[in-house]
C-alpha positions in Angstrom: 200.8 77.4 98.8 198.3 77.0 101.2 197.9 79.6 103.9 195.7 79.3 106.6 196.7 82.2 109.1 195.1 81.8 112.6 196.2 84.9 114.0 198.2 87.7 112.4 199.6 90.7 114.7 201.5 93.9 113.5 204.7 94.9 115.0 207.3 97.5 114.7 210.2 96.2 112.8 213.5 96.0 114.7 215.8 95.9 111.9 214.6 94.6 108.2 212.4 91.7 108.3 212.3 89.7 105.1 209.3 87.8 103.5 208.3 84.1 105.4 211.0 84.1 107.6 211.2 83.4 111.7 210.5 85.9 114.1 211.6 86.6 117.8 210.8 89.2 120.1 212.4 93.1 119.7 214.3 94.7 122.5 211.5 96.6 123.2 207.5 95.8 123.7 205.8 95.7 120.4 209.1 95.1 118.4 209.8 91.9 116.1 213.1 90.8 114.7 214.3 88.0 112.4 215.5 85.0 114.6 219.0 84.3 114.1 219.6 81.4 116.5 217.9 78.3 117.6 217.8 79.6 121.0 215.7 82.6 120.3 212.4 83.3 121.5 210.5 82.1 118.4 207.0 83.9 118.2 206.0 84.1 114.5 206.5 83.9 111.0 206.7 86.9 108.6 204.1 87.3 105.7 204.6 88.0 102.2 205.1 91.6 102.9 208.8 92.6 103.7 209.4 95.6 106.2 212.4 97.9 106.4 213.9 98.9 110.1 211.3 100.7 112.0 208.3 99.9 109.6 205.2 98.0 110.3 205.8 94.1 110.1 202.8 91.2 110.4 203.9 88.4 112.0 201.6 85.0 111.8 201.1 83.8 115.3 198.9 80.6 114.9 197.7 78.4 111.7 199.7 77.2 108.6 202.3 79.6 107.5 204.7 79.6 104.5 208.2 79.5 105.8 211.8 79.4 103.9 213.8 76.2 104.7 217.3 76.5 105.4 218.0 73.0 105.0 216.5 69.5 104.6 213.2 69.1 106.2 210.9 66.2 106.5 207.0 67.0 107.0 206.7 66.4 110.8 209.7 67.9 111.7 210.4 70.3 114.8 211.5 73.5 113.5 213.9 76.3 114.5 215.6 79.1 113.0 219.2 79.3 111.6 221.5 82.5 111.3 219.5 84.0 108.7 215.9 83.3 110.3 215.4 80.5 107.7 213.4 77.3 109.4 215.7 74.7 109.8 214.8 71.1 111.8 215.9 70.4 115.2 215.9 67.7 117.8 218.3 69.7 120.2 217.6 70.1 124.1 217.0 73.6 124.6 216.2 74.9 121.0 213.2 76.9 120.7 210.8 75.8 118.1 208.1 77.9 116.0 206.2 74.7 114.8 205.9 71.3 112.9 207.0 71.2 109.1 203.8 70.5 107.0 205.7 69.7 103.9 209.2 68.2 103.4 211.7 70.6 101.1 215.1 71.6 101.0 217.1 74.6 101.7 215.5 77.4 99.7 212.1 76.0 99.4 209.2 77.7 100.5 207.6 75.0 102.7 205.0 75.4 105.6 204.9 75.4 109.4 202.0 74.4 111.7 202.9 77.2 114.2 203.2 76.0 117.6 205.8 77.7 119.8 207.9 75.5 122.4 210.9 75.0 124.1 212.7 71.1 123.5 
């Protein structure tokens, strides 16, 4: 899997953070948590290093990043979060988007996202 991390920031984990999951802002400044809804304010994708609660976690904020797919995704789809932080395709108004799928895949695949956070 190609990685072209543009910007990686280090945060305090608010809860356990697994590998290649979508991240949202935590309750406090400088914190991130795994996203659990398509309406979460998505900001990054976790790297290949998991973090336990209160440990430090890296989040990829720009460029291409590996991400776990939570459903069928076609390259070019807009991606949001499912209930476990995996990336799923969306076209629903008011959903938050982390970016655009770079490759097609199915649930459980490690795909890739070009990070471009937005609101549909």
